[in-house]
C-alpha positions in Angstrom: 79.3 116.4 126.8 81.4 117.1 123.7 83.2 113.8 124.2 79.9 111.9 124.2 78.8 113.8 121.1 82.1 112.8 119.4 81.7 109.2 120.3 78.2 109.0 118.7 79.2 111.0 115.6 79.7 109.1 112.4 83.5 109.2 112.6 83.7 108.7 116.4 81.2 105.8 116.6 83.6 103.5 114.8 86.1 103.7 117.7 83.4 103.0 120.2 82.2 100.0 118.2 85.8 98.7 117.8 86.3 98.8 121.6 83.0 97.0 122.2 83.9 94.3 119.6 87.4 93.8 121.0 86.0 93.4 124.5 83.5 90.9 123.2 86.3 88.9 121.5 88.4 88.9 124.7 85.4 87.7 126.7 84.7 84.9 124.3 88.4 84.0 123.8 90.6 85.3 126.7 93.8 84.3 124.8 93.1 87.1 122.4 94.3 89.6 125.0 97.9 88.4 124.8 100.2 90.9 123.0 101.3 88.3 120.5 97.7 87.5 119.5 96.9 91.2 119.1 99.9 91.5 116.7 98.6 88.7 114.7 95.2 90.4 114.5 96.8 93.6 113.2 98.8 91.5 110.7 95.5 90.1 109.3 93.9 93.5 109.1 96.9 95.2 107.5 96.2 94.3 103.8 92.6 95.5 103.9 93.4 98.6 106.0 96.0 99.6 103.4 93.4 99.1 100.6 90.9 101.2 102.7 93.4 104.0 102.8 93.5 104.1 99.0 89.8 103.8 98.7 89.4 106.7 101.2 91.2 109.2 98.9 88.9 108.2 96.0 85.7 108.4 98.0 86.4 111.8 99.5 86.8 113.1 96.0 83.3 111.8 95.2 84.3 108.7 93.2 84.6 104.9 93.6 87.3 102.4 92.8 85.9 98.9 92.1 89.2 97.7 90.5 91.2 97.3 93.7 90.4 93.7 94.4 91.1 92.5 90.8 94.3 94.6 90.7 95.4 92.8 93.9 94.7 89.4 92.2 96.6 90.4 89.1 99.6 91.7 91.1 99.7 88.5 93.2 99.8 86.4 90.0 102.5 88.7 88.5 104.6 88.3 91.6 104.1 84.5 91.8 105.1 83.9 88.2 107.8 86.5 87.6 109.8 86.2 90.8 110.0 82.4 90.9 112.7 80.9 93.1 115.2 83.6 92.1 115.8 86.0 95.0 117.6 88.5 92.7 114.3 89.2 90.9 112.5 90.4 94.1 113.4 94.1 93.7 112.9 94.3 89.9 109.5 92.6 90.2 108.5 95.0 93.1 109.4 97.9 90.9 107.3 96.4 88.0 104.3 96.0 90.3 104.5 99.6 91.4 104.7 100.8 87.8 101.7 98.6 86.9 99.7 99.8 89.8 100.4 103.5 89.0 99.5 102.8 85.4 96.1 101.2 86.2 95.3 104.1 88.5 96.3 106.6 85.8 94.0 105.0 83.3 91.1 104.9 85.8 91.6 108.5 86.6 92.0 109.8 83.1 88.9 107.9 81.8 86.9 109.3 84.7 88.0 112.9 84.6 88.8 113.7 81.0 86.3 111.4 79.2 83.7 112.1 81.9 82.8 108.4 82.2 81.4 107.6 85.7 84.1 106.1 87.9 81.7 103.3 88.9 81.6 102.2 85.2 85.3 102.8 84.5 86.6 100.8 87.5 83.9 98.1 87.0 85.2 97.6 83.5 88.8 97.6 84.7 87.9 95.0 87.4 86.4 92.7 84.7 89.3 93.2 82.4 91.9 92.4 85.0 90.0 89.3 86.2 89.6 88.1 82.7 93.4 88.4 82.0 94.1 86.6 85.3 91.8 83.7 84.4 93.3 83.5 80.9 96.8 83.5 82.3 96.2 80.9 85.1 93.3 78.9 83.9 91.7 79.6 87.2 94.2 77.5 89.1 97.0 78.4 91.5 100.2 79.1 89.6 103.7 80.4 90.5 105.7 80.2 93.7 107.7 83.3 94.5 111.0 83.1 96.4 110.9 83.0 100.2 112.6 86.5 100.3 109.5 87.9 98.6 107.1 86.0 100.8 108.8 87.2 104.0 107.5 90.8 103.3 104.0 89.6 104.2 104.7 86.8 106.7 108.0 87.8 108.3 109.0 90.4 110.9 111.2 91.2 113.9 111.4 88.3 116.3 112.4 87.8 120.0 111.1 91.1 121.1 110.2 91.8 124.7 106.5 91.5 125.6 105.1 91.0 122.0 107.8 88.5 120.9 107.0 89.1 117.2 106.5 92.3 115.2 105.3 91.6 111.7 106.6 93.7 108.8 103.0 94.1 107.7 102.2 96.0 110.9 105.2 98.4 110.3 104.1 98.8 106.6 100.6 99.7 107.7 101.8 102.2 110.2 104.1 103.8 107.6 101.3 103.8 105.0 98.8 105.4 107.4 101.4 108.0 108.4 102.0 108.8 104.8 98.2 109.0 104.2 97.7 111.4 107.1 100.6 113.6 105.7 98.9 113.7 102.3 95.6 114.8 103.9 97.4 117.8 105.4 99.0 118.7 102.1 97.2 120.7 99.3 96.4 117.4 97.4 94.4 116.1 100.4 92.6 119.4 100.9 91.8 119.7 97.2 90.4 116.2 97.1 88.0 117.0 100.0 87.1 120.3 98.2 86.4 118.5 95.0 84.1 116.0 96.8 82.3 118.9 98.5 82.1 121.3 95.5 84.0 120.5 92.4 82.7 123.5 90.5 84.3 125.9 93.0 87.6 124.0 92.7 87.5 124.5 88.9 86.7 128.2 89.2 89.7 128.5 91.6 92.0 127.5 88.8 93.1 124.1 90.2 93.5 121.3 87.8 90.7 119.1 89.3 91.2 116.4 86.7 94.8 115.8 87.8 93.9 116.0 91.5 91.3 113.3 91.1 93.5 111.2 88.9 96.2 111.1 91.6 93.5 109.8 94.0 93.0 106.8 91.7 96.8 106.3 91.5 97.1 106.3 95.3 94.2 103.8 95.4 95.9 101.5 92.9 99.3 101.9 94.7 97.6 100.9 97.9 96.2 97.8 96.3 99.7 96.9 95.1 101.2 97.2 98.6 98.4 95.0 99.9 99.1 92.4 97.1 102.8 92.3 98.2 101.7 91.5 101.7 99.1 88.9 100.6 101.7 87.0 98.6 103.3 86.0 101.8 100.2 85.8 103.9 97.7 84.1 101.6 99.8 82.6 98.9 99.4 82.8 95.1 95.9 82.0 93.8 93.4 83.7 91.5 91.0 84.0 94.4 93.4 86.2 96.5 92.1 89.7 96.6 88.6 88.9 95.4 86.0 91.2 97.0 88.6 93.5 98.7 87.2 96.5 96.9 83.8 96.0 98.6 85.4 95.3 102.0 87.4 98.5 101.6 84.3 100.5 100.8 82.5 99.0 103.8 85.4 99.9 106.1 85.6 103.5 104.7 81.8 104.0 105.1 81.9 102.5 108.5 84.6 105.0 109.4 82.1 107.8 108.8 83.4 108.9 105.3 80.5 110.3 103.3 79.8 108.6 100.0 79.7 111.4 97.5 82.8 113.0 99.0 83.6 116.1 100.9 83.8 114.7 104.5 85.8 112.0 106.2 88.8 111.1 108.4 91.5 108.7 107.2 92.2 107.3 110.7 88.5 106.5 111.1 88.5 104.7 107.7 91.4 102.5 108.9 89.5 101.9 112.2 86.6 100.7 110.0 88.9 97.9 108.7 89.7 96.8 112.2 86.0 96.8 113.2 85.2 94.5 110.3 87.9 92.0 111.2 86.8 92.1 114.9 83.2 91.6 113.8 84.1 88.6 111.7 86.1 87.2 114.7 83.1 87.5 116.9 80.9 85.8 114.2 83.5 83.0 113.8 83.7 82.4 117.5 79.9 82.4 117.8 79.7 79.8 115.0 78.0 81.9 112.4 78.7 80.6 108.9 81.3 82.5 107.0 79.0 82.6 104.0 77.0 85.3 105.8 79.9 87.7 105.6 78.6 89.4 102.4 75.1 89.8 104.0 76.7 91.4 107.1 78.8 93.8 104.9 75.7 94.8 103.0 73.8 95.6 106.2 76.8 97.5 107.6 77.0 99.7 104.5 73.2 100.5 104.5 73.2 101.2 108.3 76.4 103.3 108.2 75.3 105.4 105.3 71.8 105.9 106.8 73.3 106.9 110.2 75.8 109.4 108.6 73.0 110.9 106.5 70.8 111.4 109.5 73.5 112.9 111.7 74.8 115.4 109.0 71.2 116.4 108.1 70.3 117.1 111.7 73.5 119.1 112.2 72.8 121.2 109.1 69.3 122.0 110.4 70.8 122.8 113.8 73.4 125.1 112.4 71.2 126.8 109.9 70.9 130.6 110.5 67.6 131.9 111.8 65.5 133.4 109.0 65.1 137.2 108.9 61.7 138.3 110.1 61.5 140.9 107.4 62.4 138.8 104.3 62.2 135.2 105.5 65.7 134.6 104.1 68.9 133.6 105.8 70.9 136.7 106.7 74.2 137.2 104.9 73.4 134.3 102.5 72.8 135.3 98.8 70.1 133.4 96.9 71.3 130.1 95.6 74.4 130.0 97.8 75.7 126.5 98.5 76.6 125.2 102.0 80.1 123.9 101.9 82.8 123.0 104.3 85.8 123.2 102.0 84.9 125.1 98.8 84.5 128.7 100.1 88.2 128.9 100.8 89.0 127.9 97.2 86.4 129.9 95.2 87.3 133.4 94.2 84.8 136.2 94.1 82.1 135.8 91.5 82.8 132.0 91.2 80.5 129.0 91.7 79.5 130.2 95.1 77.5 133.1 93.7 76.6 132.2 90.1 75.3 129.3 88.2 77.0 126.9 85.8 
């Protein structure tokens, strides 16, 4: 019974949906079941799954990062024009891309936390600024051709393996990035991000520097976009359209994985599974002959449906877990007036903090 409840929960349903979609793809195209085809499928998902990991950390803190896609585009153009055909520039340009990614995340985070500008506005402005710079630099046309050593990061891998024959570097990078993300969620940073999304006031009263915690989430998000850009240089080439819309795909994947918009709840593995579900869904649509122009409409319906489903489930669980009112007073026992329900903040808030007093 508990297993069934887990499968229909917001974060468990994504795995059930993924299994259904993969079975549908195999039925429609039996060749997809071959190990080599599955590796290619994971290789295609890797860039968006990595971006979703970064978006996950921002969303659980109650924020948004709309600059991921444009940052990917900018990083792709940087790599294409600065590396050139000189293999010796690969490492220096990679380091430059990492620094640029961290800087963009730092700016997004500081403007959001210190100047109190909504993250939606900050990252939307950053998205437009980066896209404008890219169009000014390229004129809207493909430009730059990085050395093959740089492209091999996204398109290369280990060949002549038993069973699967080919293991792409992007699959290994995704596995490493996910493992690192899981490790961060177990560390104080990950727990504080969830606590901030659940009850930021309690975190502030606990003495934690919530502005720096949230800023680091934006830096992780931008760094994830940078890693994705490195893979896309080899997989999709160098063009100003590479990376466009990735921020919305990442948000769709994260929401599909049961992560609550507004923060406080979510599982990073389910967010990554959401990216796999989207790719499997698009495969089904392509095989069925549905026009690719309908992708945006499908993503919109998915976001609405996933958010509505999560809201209904969490609301019903709160009602089911609510203490029985006292017959004498009509109030919940052991709950002071105005106390907030929270999954993470009580462990952080000291006595007399936001749990028991107003702002």
